[in-house]
C-alpha positions as CSV (number, residue, x, y, z in Angstrom):
1,M,-15.4,27.5,7.5
2,A,-15.9,23.8,6.8
3,I,-13.5,21.8,4.5
4,F,-15.0,19.6,1.8
5,I,-13.1,16.7,0.1
6,Q,-14.1,14.4,-2.7
7,N,-14.4,11.0,-1.2
8,S,-13.4,8.3,-3.7
9,L,-15.2,5.6,-1.6
10,T,-18.6,7.3,-1.6
11,K,-18.1,9.2,-4.9
12,K,-19.3,12.3,-3.2
13,K,-17.9,15.6,-1.9
14,E,-18.2,15.5,1.8
15,E,-17.4,17.6,4.8
16,F,-14.0,16.6,6.3
17,I,-14.4,15.7,10.0
18,P,-11.4,13.8,11.4
19,A,-11.8,11.3,14.2
20,A,-10.0,13.5,16.7
21,V,-10.6,17.3,17.0
22,K,-7.9,19.2,15.2
23,E,-5.8,16.1,14.5
24,V,-5.4,14.5,11.1
25,K,-3.9,11.1,10.5
26,M,-3.0,10.9,6.8
27,Y,-1.3,8.3,4.7
28,T,-0.4,8.3,1.0
29,C,1.1,5.5,-1.1
30,G,4.7,6.5,-2.1
31,V,7.0,5.4,-4.8
32,T,8.2,2.0,-5.8
33,V,12.0,2.5,-6.3
34,Y,12.8,0.6,-9.5
35,D,13.3,3.7,-11.6
36,D,13.6,7.5,-11.5
37,C,10.5,9.4,-10.7
38,H,8.4,10.9,-13.6
39,V,6.1,13.8,-13.8
40,G,3.1,11.7,-12.6
41,H,5.0,11.0,-9.3
42,A,5.9,14.6,-9.0
43,R,2.3,15.7,-9.3
44,S,1.1,13.3,-6.7
45,L,3.9,14.2,-4.3
46,F,3.3,17.9,-4.8
47,I,-0.5,17.7,-4.5
48,F,-0.5,15.9,-1.2
49,D,2.3,18.1,0.2
50,C,0.0,21.0,-0.5
51,F,-2.9,19.1,1.0
52,K,-1.0,18.6,4.2
53,K,0.2,22.2,4.4
54,Y,-3.3,23.6,3.8
55,L,-4.7,21.4,6.6
56,E,-1.9,22.8,8.9
57,Y,-2.8,26.3,7.8
58,R,-6.4,25.6,8.8
59,G,-5.1,24.7,12.3
60,F,-4.9,21.0,12.1
61,N,-2.1,18.9,13.6
62,V,-1.3,16.6,10.7
63,K,0.6,13.3,11.2
64,F,1.6,12.4,7.7
65,V,3.0,9.0,6.6
66,R,4.3,8.4,3.0
67,N,5.9,5.0,2.4
68,I,8.6,3.7,0.1
69,T,8.1,0.4,-1.5
70,D,11.6,-1.0,-1.6
71,V,10.9,-4.7,-2.3
72,D,8.9,-5.6,-5.3
73,D,9.0,-7.7,-8.5
74,K,9.8,-4.6,-10.5
75,I,12.9,-3.7,-8.4
76,I,14.1,-7.3,-8.6
77,N,13.7,-7.4,-12.3
78,R,15.4,-4.0,-12.8
79,A,18.4,-5.2,-10.7
80,R,18.7,-8.3,-13.0
81,E,18.5,-6.0,-16.1
82,E,21.3,-3.8,-14.7
83,G,23.4,-6.7,-13.6
84,V,23.7,-5.5,-10.0
85,S,22.4,-6.5,-6.6
86,F,18.8,-5.8,-5.4
87,E,20.2,-3.6,-2.7
88,E,22.3,-1.5,-5.2
89,T,19.3,-0.8,-7.4
90,R,17.0,0.0,-4.4
91,D,19.6,2.4,-2.8
92,K,20.3,4.1,-6.1
93,Y,16.7,5.0,-6.8
94,I,15.9,6.0,-3.2
95,K,18.8,8.4,-3.4
96,N,17.5,9.8,-6.6
97,Y,14.0,10.1,-5.1
98,Y,15.2,12.2,-2.3
99,R,17.1,14.3,-4.7
100,D,13.9,15.0,-6.7
101,L,12.0,15.9,-3.5
102,K,14.7,18.5,-2.6
103,D,14.6,20.0,-6.1
104,L,10.8,20.2,-6.0
105,E,10.9,21.7,-2.5
106,I,8.6,19.0,-1.2
107,E,9.0,18.4,2.5
108,K,9.6,14.9,3.9
109,A,6.6,13.2,5.6
110,D,6.6,12.7,9.4
111,F,7.4,9.1,8.7
112,E,8.7,7.6,5.5
113,P,8.9,3.9,6.3
114,M,10.4,1.4,3.9
115,A,8.7,-2.0,3.4
116,T,11.9,-3.9,4.2
117,E,11.9,-2.4,7.7
118,N,8.4,-3.6,8.5
119,V,8.4,-7.2,7.2
120,F,7.9,-8.6,10.8
121,Y,4.7,-6.6,11.2
122,M,3.4,-7.7,7.7
123,V,4.0,-11.4,8.7
124,D,2.0,-10.9,11.8
125,H,-0.8,-9.2,9.9
126,I,-0.9,-12.1,7.4
127,R,-0.8,-14.7,10.2
128,Q,-3.9,-13.1,11.8
129,L,-5.7,-13.1,8.4
130,I,-5.1,-16.8,8.0
131,A,-6.4,-17.4,11.6
132,K,-9.5,-15.5,10.7
133,G,-10.1,-17.5,7.6
134,S,-9.5,-14.6,5.3
135,A,-6.3,-16.0,3.8
136,Y,-4.7,-19.4,3.1
137,E,-1.2,-20.8,2.4
138,V,-0.3,-23.0,-0.5
139,D,3.3,-24.3,-0.8
140,G,5.0,-21.3,0.8
141,D,2.7,-18.7,-0.9
142,V,-0.2,-17.0,1.0
143,Y,-3.2,-15.5,-0.7
144,F,-6.1,-13.3,0.4
145,S,-9.5,-15.0,-0.2
146,V,-11.4,-12.2,-1.9
147,R,-14.8,-13.9,-1.6
148,T,-14.6,-13.9,2.1
149,F,-14.8,-10.1,2.1
150,A,-18.3,-9.0,1.3
151,D,-17.5,-5.4,0.4
152,Y,-14.7,-6.2,-2.1
153,G,-15.2,-3.9,-5.2
154,R,-17.0,-1.2,-3.3
155,L,-14.1,1.4,-3.8
156,S,-13.6,0.7,-7.5
157,G,-17.3,0.2,-8.2
158,Q,-16.8,-3.2,-9.8
159,G,-18.6,-6.5,-9.3
160,L,-16.7,-9.8,-8.9
161,D,-17.9,-11.1,-12.3
162,E,-16.7,-7.8,-14.0
163,M,-13.3,-8.2,-12.3
164,L,-12.9,-11.8,-13.6
165,T,-13.0,-10.6,-17.2
166,A,-9.8,-8.5,-16.6
167,V,-7.9,-10.6,-14.0
168,R,-4.6,-12.2,-15.1
169,I,-4.7,-15.9,-14.4
170,E,-1.2,-17.3,-13.9
171,K,-0.4,-20.6,-15.7
172,D,0.8,-22.3,-12.5
173,A,-1.8,-20.6,-10.3
174,K,-2.1,-22.1,-6.9
175,K,-5.0,-19.8,-6.0
176,R,-8.4,-21.1,-5.0
177,D,-10.0,-18.3,-7.0
178,P,-8.6,-16.2,-9.8
179,L,-9.4,-13.0,-7.9
180,D,-7.4,-14.0,-4.8
181,F,-4.2,-11.9,-4.5
182,A,-0.8,-12.6,-3.0
183,L,0.0,-11.6,0.6
184,W,3.3,-13.5,0.8
185,K,5.5,-14.8,-2.0
186,K,7.8,-17.8,-1.7
187,S,11.3,-16.7,-2.6
188,K,13.1,-17.9,-5.7
189,E,16.8,-18.4,-5.9
190,G,18.7,-15.1,-5.7
191,E,15.8,-13.0,-4.6
192,P,15.6,-11.1,-1.3
193,S,13.8,-13.1,1.4
194,W,12.8,-13.1,5.0
195,K,11.8,-15.8,7.5
196,S,8.1,-16.5,8.0
197,P,5.9,-19.4,9.3
198,W,5.5,-20.4,5.6
199,G,9.1,-20.4,4.8
200,M,11.5,-17.9,3.3
201,G,9.8,-15.3,1.1
202,R,8.7,-11.7,0.9
203,P,5.5,-9.7,1.3
204,G,3.2,-8.9,-1.6
205,W,2.8,-5.2,-2.6
206,H,-0.6,-4.6,-1.2
207,I,0.0,-5.8,2.4
208,E,2.8,-3.3,2.8
209,C,0.6,-0.2,2.8
210,S,-2.1,-1.7,4.9
211,T,0.3,-2.7,7.6
212,M,2.6,0.4,7.6
213,S,-0.3,2.9,7.5
214,M,-1.9,1.5,10.6
215,R,1.4,0.9,12.4
216,Y,2.8,4.4,12.0
217,L,-0.4,6.3,12.4
218,R,-1.3,4.1,15.4
219,T,-4.9,3.7,14.3
220,Q,-7.2,1.2,12.7
221,T,-9.1,3.9,10.8
222,L,-7.2,6.6,8.9
223,D,-8.6,10.1,8.5
224,I,-7.3,10.3,4.9
225,H,-5.8,7.7,2.6
226,A,-4.4,9.2,-0.5
227,G,-2.6,8.1,-3.7
228,G,-2.8,8.1,-7.5
229,R,-6.1,7.4,-9.2
230,D,-4.4,4.6,-11.0
231,L,-4.0,2.7,-7.7
232,I,-7.7,2.6,-6.8
233,F,-7.9,-0.9,-8.3
234,P,-6.4,-3.2,-7.4
235,H,-4.0,-1.6,-4.8
236,H,-6.4,0.5,-2.7
237,E,-9.2,-2.0,-3.0
238,N,-6.9,-4.7,-1.7
239,E,-5.6,-2.5,1.1
240,I,-9.2,-2.0,2.3
241,A,-9.9,-5.8,2.2
242,Q,-6.7,-6.7,4.1
243,A,-7.2,-4.0,6.8
244,E,-10.9,-4.4,7.4
245,A,-10.8,-8.2,7.4
246,L,-8.2,-7.9,10.2
247,T,-9.7,-5.1,12.3
248,G,-13.4,-5.1,11.6
249,H,-13.3,-1.3,11.4
250,P,-13.4,1.0,8.3
251,F,-9.9,1.4,6.9
252,A,-10.3,5.1,6.0
């Protein structure tokens, strides 16, 4: 009996046919550890755990990756509010996250990579996007050039002009276009930072998932990319742009 899944990209219910027979490569966006999980996180974690188990019940070998975003503006700001180090805030909420998974009887994914463990690979991804003309550096910050990616907006069903009415334009914007988004952020004093060709800094939120999903699933095209509906724009839209601009292949 065939399996049908609602595809958020095509807006249609479609028969699920993975790239390899009886093998599924699945990624879902995990939590950003700046606070305790809420019921919305629990629902997402539970649903995709059920999803994985059902596919296994149907005879598929599922390779499941669920990341942890452990470097982000929200984590840095929460650490400042609590008067503790970035590491202390991150570690506290990671511990609480795994406590909640245990209480909910939700299994760990096959891989649960943390963003901070994969910065080297993100830097390489960004470097290649710059070389391809899809991104540019300005004074230590790197941005993705949205208008170089013709399919931008396909997932969320928005046109560029429509997006412009909702985009937040920073007062000191270095971006060539208001729609361009950060791939790499120049570090400020007291923030966590890593070495890069553009100076000390840290990755943007969106590049983390594009890089980690392809790295841990060892593919340029995922069978299933999952996550909360609230992440469709801009997060998932930006993931597609970053991945496909690099590989030239469909992201999922």
